[in-house]
C-alpha positions as CSV (number, residue, x, y, z in Angstrom):
1,M,62.6,34.4,14.6
2,A,60.9,37.6,15.5
3,V,58.5,37.2,12.5
4,A,57.7,33.6,13.5
5,T,57.1,34.6,17.1
6,T,54.8,37.4,16.0
7,I,52.8,34.9,13.8
8,R,52.5,32.4,16.7
9,R,51.3,35.2,19.0
10,R,48.7,36.3,16.5
11,R,47.4,32.7,16.0
12,T,47.3,32.2,19.7
13,L,45.3,35.5,20.2
14,A,43.0,34.5,17.3
15,K,42.3,31.1,18.9
16,T,41.8,32.7,22.3
17,G,39.4,35.1,20.8
18,V,37.4,32.4,19.1
19,I,37.3,30.3,22.3
20,I,36.1,33.3,24.3
21,G,33.5,34.1,21.6
22,L,32.2,30.5,21.7
23,I,32.0,30.5,25.5
24,L,30.1,33.8,25.5
25,G,27.8,32.4,22.8
26,A,27.2,29.2,24.7
27,L,26.4,31.2,27.9
28,F,24.0,33.5,26.0
29,A,22.2,30.5,24.5
30,G,22.3,28.2,27.5
31,L,21.6,30.5,30.5
32,P,17.9,31.0,29.6
33,V,17.4,27.3,29.3
34,L,19.3,26.7,32.6
35,W,17.1,29.4,34.2
36,M,14.0,27.8,32.8
37,L,15.1,24.4,34.2
38,S,15.8,26.0,37.6
39,T,12.4,27.8,37.7
40,S,10.6,24.5,37.0
41,F,11.9,23.2,40.4
42,K,10.9,26.2,42.4
43,G,7.7,27.1,44.1
44,N,5.7,29.7,42.2
45,G,6.3,32.3,45.0
46,E,10.1,31.9,44.6
47,V,10.4,32.7,41.0
48,F,10.8,36.5,41.6
49,Q,12.7,36.4,44.8
50,S,15.4,38.9,45.2
51,P,18.3,38.4,44.8
52,P,17.5,35.7,42.2
53,Q,18.9,32.3,43.0
54,L,19.6,29.6,40.5
55,I,19.3,26.8,43.1
56,T,16.9,27.4,46.0
57,K,16.4,25.5,49.3
58,G,12.8,24.9,48.2
59,F,13.8,22.5,45.5
60,S,10.6,20.6,44.5
61,F,9.1,18.4,41.8
62,D,5.6,19.9,42.5
63,A,5.4,21.6,39.1
64,Y,6.1,18.3,37.2
65,T,3.7,16.4,39.5
66,E,1.0,18.9,38.7
67,I,1.6,18.6,34.9
68,L,2.0,14.8,34.7
69,G,-0.9,14.2,37.1
70,N,-3.3,16.4,35.1
71,G,-5.2,14.5,32.4
72,A,-6.0,17.7,30.5
73,Q,-2.3,18.7,30.4
74,L,-1.3,15.2,29.2
75,R,-3.8,15.6,26.5
76,F,-1.9,18.5,25.1
77,F,1.2,16.3,24.7
78,L,-0.9,13.6,23.0
79,N,-2.3,16.1,20.6
80,S,1.2,17.4,19.8
81,Y,2.5,13.9,19.2
82,I,-0.4,13.0,16.9
83,V,-0.1,16.1,14.8
84,A,3.7,16.4,14.7
85,L,4.2,12.7,13.8
86,S,1.5,12.7,11.2
87,V,2.8,15.9,9.6
88,T,6.4,14.5,9.6
89,A,5.3,11.2,7.9
90,L,3.0,12.8,5.3
91,T,5.5,15.6,4.6
92,L,8.3,13.0,4.0
93,L,6.1,10.9,1.7
94,V,5.0,13.9,-0.4
95,A,8.5,15.4,-0.4
96,I,10.1,12.2,-1.7
97,L,7.6,11.9,-4.6
98,A,7.9,15.6,-5.5
99,A,11.7,15.7,-5.2
100,Y,12.0,12.6,-7.4
101,A,9.9,14.2,-10.1
102,F,11.9,17.5,-9.9
103,S,15.3,15.7,-9.8
104,R,14.8,13.0,-12.4
105,F,12.2,14.2,-14.9
106,T,11.4,17.3,-17.0
107,F,7.8,18.3,-17.4
108,P,5.8,21.3,-18.5
109,G,5.5,24.0,-15.8
110,Q,8.4,22.6,-13.8
111,K,10.2,26.0,-13.3
112,T,6.9,27.7,-12.4
113,I,6.0,25.1,-9.8
114,N,9.5,25.3,-8.4
115,A,9.2,29.0,-8.1
116,V,5.8,28.8,-6.3
117,I,7.3,26.3,-3.8
118,V,10.2,28.6,-3.1
119,S,8.0,31.7,-2.9
120,V,5.8,30.0,-0.2
121,Q,8.8,30.1,2.1
122,A,8.9,33.9,1.9
123,V,5.2,34.4,2.9
124,P,4.8,35.4,6.6
125,P,2.5,32.8,8.2
126,I,0.5,35.4,10.0
127,T,-0.8,36.8,6.7
128,L,-2.4,33.5,6.0
129,V,-4.3,33.1,9.2
130,I,-7.6,34.5,8.0
131,P,-7.7,32.8,4.6
132,Y,-6.8,29.4,6.2
133,F,-9.3,29.9,9.0
134,G,-12.1,30.4,6.4
135,L,-10.9,27.5,4.3
136,V,-10.7,25.1,7.2
137,V,-14.1,26.1,8.4
138,A,-15.6,25.7,4.9
139,L,-14.1,22.2,4.6
140,G,-15.5,21.2,8.0
141,L,-12.0,20.7,9.4
142,Y,-12.1,23.2,12.2
143,N,-11.1,21.9,15.6
144,T,-9.9,18.6,14.0
145,Y,-6.6,16.8,13.6
146,P,-6.8,16.8,9.8
147,G,-7.2,20.6,9.8
148,L,-4.1,21.1,11.9
149,I,-2.1,18.5,10.0
150,L,-2.9,19.8,6.5
151,T,-2.2,23.4,7.6
152,H,1.2,22.5,9.1
153,M,2.1,20.7,6.0
154,V,1.7,23.9,4.0
155,F,4.7,25.3,5.9
156,T,6.8,22.2,6.1
157,L,6.5,20.9,2.6
158,P,8.3,23.7,0.7
159,Y,11.5,23.3,2.7
160,A,11.2,19.5,2.6
161,I,10.8,19.4,-1.1
162,I,13.7,21.8,-1.7
163,M,16.1,19.9,0.6
164,T,15.1,16.4,-0.7
165,T,15.4,17.6,-4.3
166,A,18.9,19.0,-3.5
167,Y,19.9,15.7,-1.9
168,L,18.6,13.6,-4.8
169,N,20.5,15.8,-7.2
170,T,23.7,14.6,-5.5
171,L,23.0,11.0,-6.5
172,P,24.1,9.9,-9.9
173,K,21.3,9.1,-12.4
174,E,23.2,6.0,-13.4
175,L,21.6,4.4,-10.3
176,D,18.2,4.8,-11.9
177,E,19.4,3.6,-15.3
178,S,21.0,0.4,-13.8
179,V,17.6,-0.5,-12.2
180,K,15.8,0.1,-15.5
181,V,18.4,-2.0,-17.4
182,D,17.6,-4.9,-15.0
183,G,13.9,-4.5,-15.8
184,G,12.9,-2.4,-12.9
185,S,10.6,0.7,-13.0
186,S,11.1,4.2,-11.8
187,W,9.0,3.3,-8.8
188,T,11.5,0.5,-8.0
189,A,14.5,2.7,-8.5
190,L,13.0,5.3,-6.1
191,W,12.0,3.0,-3.2
192,R,14.6,0.3,-3.5
193,I,17.7,2.4,-4.3
194,L,17.3,6.1,-3.9
195,V,15.3,6.3,-0.7
196,P,17.6,3.9,1.3
197,I,20.7,5.9,0.1
198,S,19.0,9.2,1.0
199,V,18.3,8.3,4.7
200,P,20.7,11.0,6.1
201,G,18.9,13.7,4.1
202,L,15.5,12.4,4.9
203,V,16.4,12.3,8.6
204,A,17.4,16.0,8.4
205,V,14.1,16.9,6.7
206,G,12.1,14.8,9.2
207,V,13.7,16.3,12.3
208,Y,13.2,19.8,11.0
209,T,9.6,19.0,10.1
210,F,8.8,17.6,13.5
211,M,10.3,20.6,15.2
212,I,8.3,23.1,13.1
213,S,5.0,21.2,13.7
214,W,5.7,20.6,17.4
215,N,6.5,24.2,18.2
216,E,3.8,25.8,16.0
217,Y,1.6,28.1,18.0
218,L,-0.4,30.5,15.7
219,F,-2.4,28.1,13.7
220,A,-2.8,25.6,16.6
221,L,-4.5,28.4,18.5
222,T,-6.6,29.7,15.6
223,L,-7.8,26.4,14.2
224,T,-8.8,24.8,17.5
225,R,-11.6,25.6,19.9
226,T,-11.7,23.0,22.7
227,D,-8.9,22.1,25.1
228,D,-9.0,18.5,24.0
229,M,-7.6,19.6,20.7
230,R,-5.0,22.0,21.9
231,T,-1.3,21.3,21.6
232,V,1.6,21.9,24.0
233,P,2.4,25.5,23.0
234,I,-1.3,26.4,23.7
235,G,-1.2,24.4,26.9
236,I,1.6,26.6,28.1
237,Q,-0.2,29.7,27.3
238,L,-3.3,28.5,29.1
239,L,-1.3,28.5,32.3
240,M,-1.4,32.2,32.2
241,G,-4.5,33.0,34.3
242,Q,-6.4,36.2,34.6
243,H,-5.0,37.1,38.0
244,S,-1.8,34.9,38.3
245,Y,0.7,33.0,36.2
246,E,1.8,29.5,37.1
247,W,5.4,30.2,36.2
248,N,6.9,27.0,37.6
249,Q,4.4,24.9,35.8
250,M,4.9,26.9,32.6
251,M,8.6,26.2,32.8
252,A,8.1,22.5,33.7
253,M,5.8,22.1,30.7
254,S,8.3,23.9,28.5
255,I,11.0,21.5,29.6
256,L,8.8,18.5,29.0
257,G,7.9,19.9,25.6
258,S,11.5,20.3,24.7
259,I,12.5,16.7,25.5
260,P,11.1,15.0,22.3
261,V,12.9,17.4,20.0
262,L,16.1,17.0,22.1
263,I,15.9,13.2,22.0
264,L,15.3,13.3,18.2
265,F,18.4,15.5,17.7
266,L,20.6,13.4,19.9
267,L,19.5,10.2,18.3
268,F,20.0,11.4,14.7
269,Q,22.6,14.1,15.2
270,R,25.2,12.6,12.8
271,R,22.7,11.9,10.1
272,F,21.0,15.3,10.7
273,I,24.2,17.2,10.1
274,G,25.3,15.0,7.3
275,G,22.0,15.4,5.6
276,L,22.1,19.2,5.8
277,T,25.6,19.4,4.5
278,S,25.0,16.9,1.7
279,G,21.9,18.7,0.6
280,A,23.8,21.9,0.4
281,V,26.5,20.6,-1.9
282,K,24.5,20.5,-5.1
283,A,21.1,22.0,-5.7
């Protein structure tokens, strides 16, 4: 009895410790977001009031009105949507084709190409700023959508190919063979059979790709010149003036910029998590 009681106490203490740890982790992760949301509803002069207050009497939508009523600010959102959606669509298309080749065929240089794809993930993006700037300018793509889209794809494609290949590896090759027995081609097997089955994995890759492109700052700043080509992260930075910062508008724009990613995750949460875990089962 004493041993059983001791075991139950240890389990209870362990569960309590886990719950406390999760609560502390949630507070650590959630409080900055809550404070950002609170600041977006304050006047700019109330941001640094002492003592700080989460909810103030001057609750106002002025910051959101300023952002949503400003055509230049809305242009930042339009640019981010154009770039992020284009990057996501093109990345998925290329990743599906590349992953199918890696998963179902053997060809010369396969291991070398695979190693190059993996190694790209290890290169710090900041080291590529100058080479890519020179390349984009030489190709006449500076301050254009194609310049941003192609550059973002350099960083989204390696992960997309790796994850999609891992997911296709979990699907039996008998599926392809059954299509060929019925007179279908490899192209038919890919688009009619494998892609529909792989939707959870593709959703995971698509959401990740969209997030990377939407939040990218360094190349969006370097490869654009005019405000009509800037994206949301740059728009937030532009609210930092020489003599004052529009903190409430910065927070409001950050909240508005977070909404698309949040909606995507909520809509595809089950498939996103399922795709990540399935792709991790067999590489």
